[in-house]
N, C-alpha and C positions, 0 to 999 in steps of 0.2 A: 527243107526249111531252104527257101530264098533270103541269099544277103543281099542288103544293100548296100553299094558302096558309092561315099562321095568322094571325087575323084579333086585333087588341088595341088595344080603345078603352075606356072607363071611360064613356061615355054607353050607353044600353039602346039608344036608339033609333039613332043611330050606328052603332052593334057589327051590329045587328040587319040593319038596310038593308044594311051592304054585306058581308055572310053572303049575303042575298039576292041581293043583284047580282052576287057574284063567281061564286054560282050559275048563273047567265044565259049567262054568259062560257066561249064556247068555249076547252078545253082547260086548263080551270084548275078544280081541286078544292077545295072549302074542307074545310083539315082540322080546323079548330077554333078556338072564338073566346074570348078571355080580356079579362077587365074591368079589369086592371089591371098593372104593368109588373113585377109579382111572379108573377106565375100566367100570364103571357107566358113568363117564364123556365123556368117548369116546364113548359108545353106543351111550348115548341120542345125541350127534353131527352126528351118522353116522345114526342111524336109525329113528332118530326125532319120539319116543313114543309120544302120548298125557300124559301120564302119567307115573312116575317113583316110584316104590313102593321102600321107602328107608329104610336101617337097619341104624341105627347107628355108631356103634361100628365096624371098618371095619378095616383091614391092609393096608398100603399106603396110604390110606386118608380116614378120617372119614365122615360117613353120613351128617356130618354140613356141611363141605368144600365141598365135593360134591355135595350138594343141592346149595347152594352160586354159586359155578361155572355155573350150569347148566343153574340156575335160569337167571344168568347175559348174558350166552350166546345164550340161547333159551327162552325167557320170556313165550313162548306158552308153554313150557313143563310145567306142574303140577307135583310137589311132593307131594307125601303123606308117612309121616315117619310112618314105623311098627316096633316095637318095644321093648325090656324088659325093658327098660327103661322110667319112667315115673316123673323123679326127674323133679324139677323147672329148674336146672341148663339145662338140655338136651330138656325139651320143650322148653324153653324160647330162647335158641341158635338155635333149630331148625325154630323155628316161624321169629326170626330174620334173618336167613339165607334165606327166602324163602317159607318153605315150606306150604302148603296149609291143611294138613291136618296130624292128631296124632295119631294113635292107636298102641295100645299095643297087642303082639302077640297071648295073648288069646281074641282077637275078634273072633267072625262067621264069617260063608263066608257071610253073608246075610250085617254084618256091612260095611265089607271090599266091599262087590259090592256097597254098601250106597255113602260111602267114594270116590271112584273113580268116581260115575256118578256125587257127588258135586261138584267135583275140578275142574269138566271138565267143568262146568254150571258156573264156578266162583265163587263160595260160598265156606266156609271151612268147616270140618269135625271133630272132635274132640272125643275120644274117653271118655265115662261120667268120667271115674275119672281125668281124664286131664281134662275135661269139668269144674268140682266142684273146681279145684287148681286155675284153671284163676279167675272162680266165686270169689271166698275166694282174690284173688291177688284185683280183682278191688274195692273191700270191704275195703280194707286196703288201695288201693290207693287212693279212694274217702277221706279218712281220712285225708293223708300226703299235698291233695291241692299241687303237683307240680306246677313250672313255666310250663307255655302252650306255646306251639312253634306254630309258623308260625300266630299268629295273632288269632288263638282258643280263643271262649270264652269259661266260665265256661260251661254253658250247651252244647257246642259242646262238651268240651270235656268229660261232662258225657253220651254224647251219643256214643260215641267213646269208653270208656271205654268197656260200654254196646255191643258195638257191638264185640270189643276182647273178652268178657265170651260166644260170641255165639249169643245175644238175637235177636230175630226177629223184626222186626219194631211195631208188633203189643205189641210182650212183654216190648219193651222199651216206647212204649206210655204207657202202663198200671203201670209201674214201677215208669216213671217221672212225671205219670197222665198231660200229652197232648196230642194233638190229633196224628194218623198217619200223615195225612197230614203235622203238624209242625215236626216232626219226619226226613220226605222226604225230608222238606226243612234246618233242620241242618246238615242231613245229605250229600247233595249236597254243602250247604256251607262249610265242612270242606274239605270234599273231594276236592273242588277247592282249597281252602286256602293252603291243602296237596299236592296236584299236586296227587289224591289218585286215581283211576282206579276202584276199586272192593273194598270190603268187606274182602279181603283174605289181599291186600296191608294193610288194615284200621286196621288188627289184628296186622301186623309187625311192621307197623309206630308206634302206641301205645306201643309196648314194647321197640322201639329203642329210644324213646323218652320218656322214663321213667315214661308213665302215666299208666302203669301197672307194681307196684314194681316186681322186680327179684330178 
């Protein structure tokens, strides 16, 4: 399957470089390119790409707001943030807006292609440095014991925090000393309670409700 990608970056050299790079990757077609967030929203509506590769700091409309509008109007379009910023505020804001992936601009072509393929499959992928920050936030969050929304149990919230940290079902089972079948049961229950469809939505939900502190 060919994945159609829209590139959004205000720097001409970066934008054109990404277009050239993506054009060389197998299974990827460049649907278009936007020079700012507002244009990204407009092109996402007219071109209907599978994935938007989104910068954060752009004129007229930043990448966070553009992500929020694209995801609200076209939930079938996935957003991968590609930026030079990996601070907590930028990461959490992008995830809360609906981004499924978060990469920094020093990433390589293989990681970029992997992130695009991963989000199309409904999963989330983060830069290793961002992943570590999320994991640290999970540890801190587990110590704060926030009030749980939507009737989640303590164990379900623990599973949710580990999902937000990018852990697989196997890894969650190992860290919590439970079986994978039990992990799946907890995931099904918390998804049903919170009205979630996939793990990417679970990450956003965890941050929005303060289960992983910002």
